[in-house]
C-alpha positions as CSV (number, residue, x, y, z in Angstrom):
1,M,-23.4,-17.0,-7.6
2,A,-25.8,-16.7,-4.8
3,D,-25.7,-19.1,-1.8
4,Q,-27.3,-22.2,-3.3
5,D,-25.2,-22.2,-6.7
6,P,-26.7,-23.7,-9.8
7,Y,-25.7,-27.0,-10.6
8,Y,-23.7,-26.1,-13.6
9,A,-21.4,-23.6,-11.8
10,T,-19.7,-26.1,-9.6
11,A,-20.2,-29.5,-11.8
12,F,-19.6,-28.1,-15.2
13,A,-17.2,-25.1,-14.6
14,A,-14.5,-26.3,-16.9
15,R,-16.7,-26.6,-19.6
16,Y,-18.9,-23.4,-18.8
17,D,-17.3,-21.0,-21.4
18,D,-18.0,-23.7,-24.3
19,W,-21.4,-24.9,-23.4
20,F,-22.7,-21.4,-22.3
21,P,-21.9,-19.2,-25.3
22,S,-21.6,-15.8,-23.9
23,Y,-24.2,-13.0,-24.9
24,V,-21.3,-10.7,-23.5
25,T,-20.2,-8.7,-26.5
26,D,-17.7,-5.8,-26.8
27,S,-20.5,-3.3,-26.9
28,T,-21.3,-4.9,-23.3
29,V,-17.7,-3.9,-22.4
30,D,-18.0,-0.4,-24.0
31,L,-21.1,0.5,-22.0
32,L,-19.8,-0.7,-18.8
33,A,-16.1,0.9,-19.3
34,G,-18.1,3.8,-20.5
35,L,-20.3,4.2,-17.6
36,A,-17.4,3.5,-15.0
37,G,-15.6,6.5,-16.6
38,A,-18.8,8.7,-16.1
39,A,-18.7,7.6,-12.4
40,G,-15.1,8.3,-11.8
41,G,-13.5,5.8,-13.7
42,G,-13.6,2.7,-11.1
43,P,-13.0,0.5,-9.1
44,L,-15.6,-1.5,-10.6
45,L,-17.2,-4.6,-8.9
46,E,-19.1,-7.5,-10.7
47,L,-21.6,-9.3,-8.9
48,G,-21.1,-13.1,-10.0
49,S,-18.0,-12.9,-11.5
50,G,-18.1,-16.2,-13.1
51,T,-15.0,-17.4,-15.0
52,G,-13.9,-13.7,-15.9
53,R,-15.5,-13.1,-19.5
54,I,-16.4,-9.5,-18.4
55,A,-14.1,-8.8,-15.6
56,L,-11.0,-9.8,-17.9
57,P,-11.8,-7.6,-20.8
58,L,-12.5,-4.6,-18.6
59,A,-9.1,-5.2,-16.4
60,A,-7.5,-5.3,-19.8
61,R,-8.4,-2.0,-20.6
62,G,-6.8,-0.5,-17.4
63,L,-9.7,-0.5,-14.8
64,E,-9.8,-2.1,-11.6
65,V,-12.1,-4.5,-11.3
66,H,-13.2,-6.9,-8.2
67,G,-15.5,-9.8,-8.2
68,I,-17.8,-11.4,-5.8
69,E,-18.4,-15.4,-6.7
70,G,-19.9,-18.4,-4.7
71,A,-18.7,-21.3,-7.0
72,P,-14.7,-21.7,-6.2
73,E,-14.9,-23.9,-9.3
74,M,-15.7,-20.7,-11.5
75,T,-12.8,-18.4,-10.0
76,D,-10.3,-21.3,-10.5
77,R,-11.4,-21.1,-14.2
78,L,-10.7,-17.1,-13.9
79,R,-7.6,-17.6,-12.2
80,A,-6.4,-19.9,-15.3
81,K,-6.7,-17.0,-17.8
82,P,-4.2,-14.5,-19.1
83,G,-4.9,-11.7,-16.3
84,G,-6.7,-13.7,-14.0
85,R,-4.5,-13.5,-10.7
86,S,-5.1,-9.7,-10.9
87,V,-8.6,-9.4,-10.4
88,P,-9.6,-9.8,-6.6
89,V,-12.6,-12.1,-5.9
90,T,-14.3,-12.2,-2.9
91,A,-16.0,-15.9,-2.2
92,G,-19.7,-15.8,-1.0
93,D,-23.7,-14.9,-2.2
94,F,-23.4,-11.8,-4.1
95,S,-26.8,-10.7,-2.8
96,H,-25.2,-9.8,0.9
97,V,-21.4,-10.5,1.2
98,P,-19.5,-7.5,2.5
99,V,-16.4,-6.3,0.3
100,D,-13.9,-4.1,1.4
101,G,-14.0,-0.7,-0.2
102,T,-16.5,1.7,-2.3
103,F,-16.9,1.3,-5.9
104,A,-17.7,3.6,-9.1
105,L,-19.8,1.0,-10.6
106,V,-21.2,-2.4,-9.7
107,Y,-22.5,-4.5,-12.3
108,V,-24.3,-7.8,-12.8
109,V,-25.0,-8.8,-16.4
110,N,-26.0,-11.8,-18.5
111,G,-29.2,-12.5,-16.6
112,T,-27.3,-13.7,-13.4
113,F,-29.1,-11.4,-11.1
114,F,-32.6,-13.4,-11.8
115,E,-30.5,-16.5,-10.2
116,L,-31.3,-14.8,-7.1
117,P,-34.4,-17.3,-6.6
118,T,-36.6,-14.7,-4.4
119,Q,-37.9,-11.3,-4.2
120,H,-36.1,-10.7,-0.7
121,A,-32.7,-12.1,-2.1
122,Q,-33.0,-9.4,-5.0
123,V,-34.1,-6.7,-2.7
124,R,-31.1,-7.6,-0.5
125,C,-28.9,-7.5,-3.5
126,F,-29.9,-4.1,-4.2
127,A,-29.3,-2.9,-0.7
128,N,-25.8,-4.4,-0.5
129,A,-24.9,-3.2,-4.3
130,A,-26.0,0.6,-3.1
131,D,-24.0,-0.1,0.0
132,R,-20.8,-0.8,-1.6
133,L,-21.2,2.7,-4.1
134,R,-20.0,5.9,-3.5
135,P,-21.9,8.7,-4.0
136,G,-23.0,9.3,-7.7
137,G,-22.1,5.7,-8.2
138,L,-24.1,3.3,-10.3
139,F,-25.1,-0.1,-10.5
140,V,-26.1,-1.8,-13.6
141,L,-28.1,-4.9,-14.3
142,D,-29.7,-6.3,-17.3
143,A,-33.1,-8.2,-17.5
144,H,-35.6,-9.9,-19.9
145,V,-38.8,-8.3,-20.4
146,P,-41.0,-10.6,-18.9
147,E,-43.9,-10.5,-21.6
148,A,-40.9,-11.6,-24.4
149,L,-39.9,-14.5,-22.3
150,A,-43.5,-16.1,-23.1
151,D,-43.0,-15.3,-26.7
152,P,-43.4,-18.6,-28.7
153,G,-40.4,-17.8,-31.0
154,A,-38.0,-17.4,-27.8
155,A,-38.8,-20.5,-26.0
156,V,-36.3,-23.1,-28.3
157,A,-32.8,-21.8,-29.6
158,T,-30.1,-24.0,-30.9
159,L,-26.8,-22.8,-30.4
160,P,-23.7,-24.5,-31.7
161,I,-20.9,-25.2,-29.2
162,P,-17.4,-26.4,-29.7
163,G,-17.6,-30.3,-31.0
164,G,-21.3,-30.1,-30.6
165,V,-24.6,-28.5,-30.1
166,T,-26.8,-26.9,-27.3
167,V,-30.7,-26.9,-27.7
168,R,-32.1,-24.7,-25.0
169,T,-36.0,-24.7,-24.2
170,R,-37.6,-22.3,-21.8
171,R,-40.5,-22.9,-19.6
172,V,-42.1,-19.9,-17.8
173,N,-44.6,-20.1,-14.7
174,R,-46.0,-17.0,-14.5
175,A,-48.1,-17.5,-11.3
176,A,-44.3,-17.9,-9.5
177,Q,-42.8,-14.9,-11.5
178,Q,-40.2,-17.9,-12.5
179,Y,-38.8,-19.5,-15.4
180,T,-36.3,-22.0,-15.8
181,S,-34.1,-22.8,-19.2
182,D,-33.5,-26.4,-20.0
183,Y,-30.1,-27.0,-21.7
184,L,-29.7,-30.1,-23.7
185,I,-26.0,-30.1,-24.5
186,V,-24.9,-33.1,-27.2
187,D,-20.9,-33.3,-27.3
188,G,-18.4,-35.8,-27.7
189,D,-19.0,-37.2,-24.3
190,G,-22.3,-37.7,-24.7
191,V,-26.0,-35.8,-24.1
192,H,-26.1,-33.7,-21.0
193,H,-29.2,-32.0,-19.1
194,V,-28.7,-28.7,-17.2
195,P,-31.4,-26.7,-16.1
196,V,-31.2,-23.1,-14.7
197,S,-33.9,-21.2,-12.8
198,F,-34.5,-17.7,-12.8
199,R,-36.7,-15.4,-10.7
200,Y,-37.8,-12.6,-13.1
201,A,-39.0,-9.4,-12.4
202,H,-41.0,-6.5,-14.5
203,A,-39.0,-2.9,-14.7
204,G,-41.1,-1.2,-12.5
205,E,-40.3,-4.0,-9.7
206,L,-36.6,-3.4,-10.0
207,D,-37.0,0.6,-9.8
208,L,-39.2,-0.2,-6.7
209,M,-36.5,-2.2,-5.1
210,A,-33.7,0.1,-6.4
211,G,-35.6,2.8,-4.6
212,M,-35.9,1.0,-1.3
213,A,-32.0,0.9,-1.7
214,G,-31.5,4.5,-1.9
215,L,-30.9,4.4,-5.9
216,R,-32.8,6.0,-8.5
217,L,-32.9,5.1,-12.2
218,R,-30.6,7.2,-14.5
219,D,-30.9,5.4,-17.8
220,R,-32.7,2.5,-19.4
221,F,-31.4,1.0,-22.6
222,G,-32.6,-1.3,-24.9
223,D,-29.3,-2.9,-25.8
224,W,-25.7,-3.0,-24.6
225,K,-25.1,-0.6,-27.7
226,G,-27.2,2.3,-25.8
227,G,-30.3,2.0,-28.0
228,A,-33.5,3.3,-27.0
229,Y,-35.8,1.1,-24.7
230,T,-39.2,0.9,-26.3
231,S,-42.3,-1.4,-26.2
232,A,-40.2,-3.6,-28.9
233,S,-37.6,-4.6,-26.8
234,S,-37.1,-7.8,-25.5
235,Y,-34.6,-6.8,-22.5
236,H,-33.1,-3.7,-21.0
237,V,-30.0,-2.7,-19.3
238,S,-30.9,-0.3,-16.5
239,V,-28.5,2.2,-14.8
240,Y,-29.3,3.0,-11.4
241,E,-27.4,5.9,-9.6
242,R,-27.0,6.3,-5.7
243,T,-27.6,10.4,-5.3
244,A,-26.1,10.4,-1.7
């Protein structure tokens, strides 16, 4: 997470895995592992490692994974899971905190990059990722297509959770290039409202940030299965390469 961690990351870390069903799938782990192999096999660095929902499956495949996480409560949850103590985690804002060593793959997924609240912070994150990569290393992130965020069909979603239900609504501020996901969570302890804010960016803006950091676009997929990115895609997975 970033310096000003979202409220959920500190107050609700113990419930995070239940309340926020993971969009991470086997395909996510497969693609990241394959990209790591193509870039030399590791080590890997996750920006916003959270409760370990990605780092731990990658580590279970024999990959060396490090994390950066700003909320100690989230890292505590990672540590409590099988294998969690084997993943080194640096505390701090993933957009600029220094980490020892260089990496074959740096990644930030599940929309976490866009919790950085300003363009400046996002540019700084690209630069920090590039500084951590060895030549030929890869930086991977996923992103909503902004036009899809405003699609009325995507504005409301109902998600079952253990012992309850979550209703997510989305408010888009096009002028500010921001959106807020409001989670109304109903479980055995009552009703909870958890807002999470994001600063979105178009693919072209991301490519410009990457270029400023010395990275070039290598691939852009339409999903974590490696499908084609088309005008019908609602999100993308972008892979940037450090060339020198």
